[in-house]
MARBA-143511 format. One record per atom (N, C-alpha, C): residue in three letters; x, y, z. Coordinates in steps of 0.05 Angstrom, whole numbers, padded with zeros to 5 digits, always signed. Example, Ala and Ser with C-alpha at 12.3 -4.5 7.8 and 13.67 -1.06 7.14 Angstrom:
BEGIN
ALA+00264-00114+00156;ALA+00246-00090+00156;ALA+00264-00066+00156;SER+00257-00045+00142;SER+00273-00021+00143;SER+00258+00001+00157;
This chain:
BEGIN
MET+03205+02162+01822;MET+03176+02167+01827;MET+03169+02149+01853;ASP+03155+02164+01871;ASP+03150+02152+01895;ASP+03126+02130+01894;HIS+03123+02114+01913;HIS+03106+02094+01913;HIS+03074+02100+01909;ASP+03066+02125+01924;ASP+03039+02133+01921;ASP+03036+02139+01893;HIS+03052+02156+01880;HIS+03048+02163+01856;HIS+03052+02139+01833;ALA+03065+02125+01839;ALA+03067+02094+01823;ALA+03040+02084+01818;HIS+03026+02085+01841;HIS+02999+02069+01840;HIS+02975+02088+01841;GLY+02985+02110+01832;GLY+02958+02128+01825;GLY+02947+02144+01849;GLY+02970+02145+01870;GLY+02958+02170+01890;GLY+02937+02159+01905;HIS+02934+02137+01909;HIS+02910+02124+01920;HIS+02910+02129+01955;HIS+02928+02138+01965;HIS+02930+02138+01993;HIS+02917+02164+02005;GLY+02914+02180+01988;GLY+02901+02208+02004;GLY+02873+02211+01997;HIS+02858+02227+02010;HIS+02826+02236+02000;HIS+02826+02242+01975;GLY+02804+02231+01964;GLY+02800+02234+01933;GLY+02817+02219+01910;GLY+02839+02205+01924;GLY+02858+02197+01903;GLY+02847+02170+01891;ALA+02826+02155+01900;ALA+02821+02134+01890;ALA+02806+02137+01865;GLY+02814+02124+01839;GLY+02798+02124+01820;GLY+02774+02101+01819;TRP+02758+02105+01801;TRP+02738+02087+01798;TRP+02749+02059+01782;PRO+02769+02059+01766;PRO+02778+02036+01754;PRO+02792+02019+01779;MET+02807+02031+01793;MET+02817+02015+01818;MET+02796+02007+01835;ALA+02778+02019+01840;ALA+02754+02011+01861;ALA+02740+01986+01845;ALA+02735+01992+01819;ALA+02727+01970+01805;ALA+02738+01943+01805;ARG+02768+01943+01804;ARG+02783+01921+01803;ARG+02783+01907+01830;ALA+02782+01922+01851;ALA+02782+01912+01878;ALA+02757+01900+01878;THR+02733+01910+01872;THR+02707+01899+01874;THR+02703+01878+01857;LEU+02715+01873+01836;LEU+02717+01849+01819;LEU+02730+01824+01831;HIS+02751+01835+01848;HIS+02768+01816+01863;HIS+02752+01803+01882;CYS+02737+01818+01897;CYS+02715+01809+01921;CYS+02698+01794+01912;LEU+02684+01806+01887;LEU+02661+01792+01874;LEU+02670+01762+01865;THR+02697+01761+01855;THR+02708+01733+01847;THR+02706+01713+01872;GLY+02718+01720+01896;GLY+02719+01702+01914;GLY+02695+01694+01925;CYS+02671+01717+01927;CYS+02647+01714+01938;CYS+02630+01695+01918;ALA+02629+01697+01891;ALA+02617+01681+01877;ALA+02632+01649+01880;ILE+02652+01647+01880;ILE+02665+01619+01880;ILE+02653+01606+01910;GLY+02655+01622+01930;GLY+02648+01612+01956;GLY+02614+01608+01954;GLU+02599+01624+01945;GLU+02567+01621+01945;GLU+02563+01595+01931;VAL+02574+01596+01904;VAL+02565+01573+01891;VAL+02568+01548+01902;LEU+02597+01544+01916;LEU+02606+01523+01927;LEU+02592+01515+01950;GLY+02585+01532+01967;GLY+02564+01530+01992;GLY+02540+01523+01983;MET+02529+01533+01965;MET+02502+01522+01951;MET+02502+01493+01941;VAL+02523+01485+01926;VAL+02526+01460+01917;VAL+02530+01441+01941;ILE+02547+01448+01961;ILE+02553+01429+01981;ILE+02527+01426+01996;GLY+02511+01451+02004;GLY+02488+01446+02017;GLY+02469+01430+02001;THR+02462+01434+01981;THR+02444+01419+01964;THR+02451+01391+01963;ALA+02474+01386+01961;ALA+02485+01356+01955;ALA+02478+01340+01983;LEU+02482+01354+02004;LEU+02480+01347+02036;LEU+02447+01343+02042;GLY+02436+01353+02027;GLY+02403+01361+02028;GLY+02395+01381+02052;TRP+02415+01399+02058;TRP+02410+01416+02080;TRP+02386+01440+02069;GLY+02371+01452+02088;GLY+02354+01471+02083;GLY+02366+01493+02079;ASN+02351+01521+02069;ASN+02358+01543+02062;ASN+02378+01557+02081;LEU+02374+01559+02108;LEU+02386+01570+02126;LEU+02415+01562+02131;PRO+02418+01533+02133;PRO+02447+01525+02135;PRO+02467+01527+02112;THR+02450+01523+02088;THR+02465+01527+02063;THR+02471+01556+02057;THR+02454+01577+02063;THR+02461+01602+02062;THR+02483+01610+02082;VAL+02488+01599+02101;VAL+02508+01601+02121;VAL+02531+01593+02113;LEU+02534+01570+02101;LEU+02553+01557+02088;LEU+02565+01575+02066;ALA+02548+01584+02049;ALA+02556+01597+02029;ALA+02567+01625+02031;ILE+02560+01637+02054;ILE+02568+01661+02061;ILE+02596+01660+02075;ALA+02600+01636+02091;ALA+02622+01632+02104;ALA+02644+01626+02083;LEU+02635+01609+02065;LEU+02658+01604+02039;LEU+02662+01628+02024;ALA+02641+01645+02020;ALA+02651+01674+02006;ALA+02668+01687+02019;PHE+02671+01690+02045;PHE+02686+01705+02061;PHE+02712+01691+02060;LEU+02716+01668+02064;LEU+02738+01648+02060;LEU+02751+01649+02030;PHE+02736+01649+02013;PHE+02750+01650+01983;PHE+02759+01677+01979;GLY+02740+01697+01986;GLY+02746+01725+01985;GLY+02779+01733+01996;TYR+02780+01723+02023;TYR+02804+01727+02035;TYR+02827+01710+02021;ALA+02821+01684+02015;ALA+02844+01666+02005;ALA+02855+01680+01979;LEU+02839+01698+01963;LEU+02845+01708+01940;LEU+02868+01732+01941;THR+02860+01747+01967;THR+02876+01770+01973;THR+02898+01754+01986;VAL+02899+01737+02002;VAL+02926+01729+02016;VAL+02947+01717+01993;ARG+02932+01703+01974;ARG+02948+01691+01951;ARG+02967+01712+01939;GLY+02952+01734+01929;GLY+02967+01758+01919;GLY+02989+01767+01935;ILE+02981+01770+01962;ILE+03004+01783+01982;ILE+03027+01767+01984;LEU+03020+01741+01986;LEU+03045+01719+01995;LEU+03056+01719+01971;SER+03048+01724+01945;SER+03065+01721+01922;SER+03083+01745+01918;ALA+03076+01769+01936;ALA+03098+01789+01941;ALA+03118+01781+01961;GLY+03118+01759+01971;GLY+03142+01753+01990;GLY+03133+01759+02017;VAL+03107+01766+02024;VAL+03099+01776+02052;VAL+03095+01747+02066;GLU+03107+01747+02094;GLU+03101+01723+02112;GLU+03069+01721+02118;PRO+03063+01694+02121;PRO+03031+01693+02120;PRO+03012+01701+02143;ARG+03030+01705+02161;ARG+03012+01722+02188;ARG+03006+01750+02180;THR+03028+01761+02166;THR+03020+01793+02157;THR+03000+01789+02136;ALA+03005+01772+02116;ALA+02985+01770+02096;ALA+02958+01766+02104;ILE+02949+01751+02121;ILE+02925+01745+02134;ILE+02913+01771+02144;ARG+02931+01784+02167;ARG+02917+01808+02174;ARG+02916+01827+02156;VAL+02929+01831+02133;VAL+02926+01851+02113;VAL+02898+01843+02097;ALA+02897+01818+02097;ALA+02871+01814+02074;ALA+02847+01817+02095;LEU+02847+01812+02118;LEU+02822+01813+02137;LEU+02815+01843+02140;ALA+02837+01860+02141;ALA+02836+01888+02143;ALA+02827+01900+02118;ALA+02835+01890+02094;ALA+02826+01899+02071;ALA+02802+01891+02056;ASP+02792+01866+02068;ASP+02768+01855+02049;ASP+02741+01853+02066;THR+02744+01853+02090;THR+02721+01850+02110;THR+02697+01868+02101;LEU+02698+01893+02100;LEU+02678+01908+02095;LEU+02665+01903+02068;SER+02688+01902+02051;SER+02678+01896+02021;SER+02663+01873+02020;ILE+02668+01850+02029;ILE+02657+01823+02026;ILE+02632+01827+02041;ALA+02632+01838+02067;ALA+02606+01841+02083;ALA+02585+01854+02066;VAL+02593+01876+02052;VAL+02575+01894+02039;VAL+02565+01872+02013;MET+02580+01863+02000;MET+02571+01845+01976;MET+02553+01824+01988;GLU+02561+01814+02008;GLU+02548+01787+02020;GLU+02515+01795+02026;LEU+02515+01823+02043;LEU+02490+01833+02051;LEU+02469+01836+02026;ILE+02484+01850+02004;ILE+02464+01855+01980;ILE+02461+01835+01965;ASP+02479+01820+01957;ASP+02474+01788+01941;ASP+02451+01776+01954;ASN+02454+01769+01982;ASN+02438+01753+01995;ASN+02407+01760+02002;GLY+02410+01790+02002;GLY+02386+01808+02007;GLY+02370+01801+01983;VAL+02384+01804+01960;VAL+02370+01806+01931;VAL+02355+01777+01928;ILE+02374+01754+01937;ILE+02363+01729+01934;ILE+02339+01722+01951;LEU+02341+01734+01974;LEU+02321+01728+02000;LEU+02294+01742+01991;LEU+02298+01765+01974;LEU+02273+01780+01969;LEU+02264+01773+01939;TRP+02275+01761+01926;TRP+02265+01755+01896;TRP+02247+01732+01899;PRO+02222+01730+01888;PRO+02205+01711+01892;PRO+02213+01684+01880;GLY+02210+01664+01899;GLY+02220+01636+01887;GLY+02249+01633+01889;ALA+02266+01651+01890;ALA+02292+01648+01890;ALA+02307+01629+01908;MET+02296+01633+01934;MET+02309+01616+01956;MET+02299+01590+01955;ASP+02278+01581+01939;ASP+02271+01553+01934;ASP+02279+01540+01903;ALA+02291+01554+01889;ALA+02305+01549+01865;ALA+02324+01529+01867;HIS+02327+01507+01850;HIS+02347+01488+01852;HIS+02367+01493+01831;LEU+02391+01485+01838;LEU+02414+01488+01819;LEU+02407+01483+01787;SER+02387+01461+01789;SER+02386+01454+01758;SER+02367+01474+01744;GLU+02356+01494+01758;GLU+02336+01513+01749;GLU+02347+01535+01740;PRO+02341+01549+01717;PRO+02347+01575+01706;PRO+02345+01595+01725;LEU+02325+01597+01743;LEU+02319+01615+01758;LEU+02342+01625+01782;PHE+02355+01598+01785;PHE+02372+01599+01810;PHE+02395+01613+01799;TRP+02406+01609+01773;TRP+02429+01626+01759;TRP+02422+01654+01753;ILE+02397+01657+01745;ILE+02390+01682+01732;ILE+02398+01705+01758;VAL+02379+01692+01781;VAL+02378+01710+01806;VAL+02407+01714+01816;LEU+02421+01690+01819;LEU+02452+01693+01827;LEU+02465+01719+01811;ALA+02464+01714+01786;ALA+02480+01731+01767;ALA+02465+01759+01778;ILE+02438+01764+01772;ILE+02428+01794+01780;ILE+02441+01802+01807;SER+02435+01784+01827;SER+02445+01790+01854;SER+02473+01798+01856;LEU+02492+01786+01845;LEU+02518+01790+01844;LEU+02526+01819+01829;ALA+02513+01816+01807;ALA+02516+01846+01791;ALA+02509+01869+01810;ILE+02483+01867+01825;ILE+02476+01893+01839;ILE+02494+01895+01862;ALA+02504+01875+01870;ALA+02528+01874+01897;ALA+02549+01888+01884;PHE+02557+01884+01859;PHE+02583+01895+01851;PHE+02575+01929+01851;VAL+02556+01934+01836;VAL+02545+01961+01832;VAL+02546+01977+01859;VAL+02536+01961+01880;VAL+02533+01976+01910;VAL+02561+01976+01922;THR+02578+01958+01918;THR+02603+01955+01935;THR+02626+01969+01921;THR+02625+01975+01895;THR+02646+01991+01883;THR+02646+02015+01893;PRO+02626+02035+01900;PRO+02630+02058+01914;PRO+02643+02058+01945;VAL+02635+02034+01955;VAL+02652+02030+01981;VAL+02675+02027+01981;ASN+02686+02010+01964;ASN+02711+02003+01960;ASN+02730+02030+01947;LYS+02716+02048+01932;LYS+02730+02072+01925;LYS+02733+02091+01949;TRP+02710+02095+01970;TRP+02715+02108+01986;TRP+02736+02094+02006;MET+02740+02070+02013;MET+02759+02063+02030;MET+02790+02064+02016;ILE+02792+02059+01992;ILE+02817+02063+01977;ILE+02826+02092+01983;GLY+02810+02110+01977;GLY+02814+02140+01977;GLY+02821+02151+02007;ARG+02817+02131+02025;ARG+02825+02138+02054;ARG+02847+02120+02061;GLY+02861+02105+02043;GLY+02883+02088+02048;GLY+02875+02062+02061;LYS+02848+02058+02059;LYS+02842+02028+02074;LYS+02837+02009+02049;GLY+02826+01989+02057;GLY+02815+01968+02034;GLY+02840+01958+02019;HIS+02835+01959+01993;HIS+02854+01950+01977;HIS+02880+01967+01972;ALA+02878+01994+01980;ALA+02900+02011+01980;ALA+02920+01997+01996;VAL+02913+01980+02019;VAL+02933+01970+02038;VAL+02946+01945+02020;VAL+02929+01932+02008;VAL+02939+01909+01996;VAL+02959+01917+01971;HIS+02951+01941+01957;HIS+02970+01952+01935;HIS+02998+01957+01949;ARG+02999+01965+01971;ARG+03028+01970+01984;ARG+03044+01944+01985;PHE+03035+01924+01980;PHE+03049+01896+01974;PHE+03057+01888+01950;HIS+03047+01903+01931;HIS+03051+01895+01905;HIS+03075+01912+01889;
C-alpha cells in the first residue's frame, strides 16, 4: 500500500475528507485556545488594556498552534529546523483564519471586550467564538489538505 493510499489519498484534488479536515482544525483550535486564554490571563494579571492583551493572546495562539504541530513532527524523528518549517507552512493559514474569526466575534459581541475572566460572559463568548472559528476554518483546512498543503504536509511525517 503506498503512502498516499494509507492516509486516505489526501494529496490529490478532492482527496481530503471532512474527518481529516476536522481533526486538523481541532488541532489548530487547541493551540489557539491555549494561547488565547493564557494571553488573556497574563494581560489581565498585568493590568494591560484590551489591545496589548489581544495582541499577546494572538501571538500566543500562533506560538501554541505551531508548538503542537512541531511536537508531533519531532516525535516522528524529524530534525527541529525541518519540523519548524513544516509547522509554519502547515498551520499559518489555518491559525490566521481561526484568529480572525475568533477575535472578530469577540470584538463585535456587545460587552465581550470588557468582560473579565471571572464573568460568565467572557467564557461564553470565548466558547462561541472558538466554535464559529472551528466551523469556518474546517473548510479552509479541507481545501488545503485536498491540494497537498496544510496538514497534508504534516501527515507525510507520521
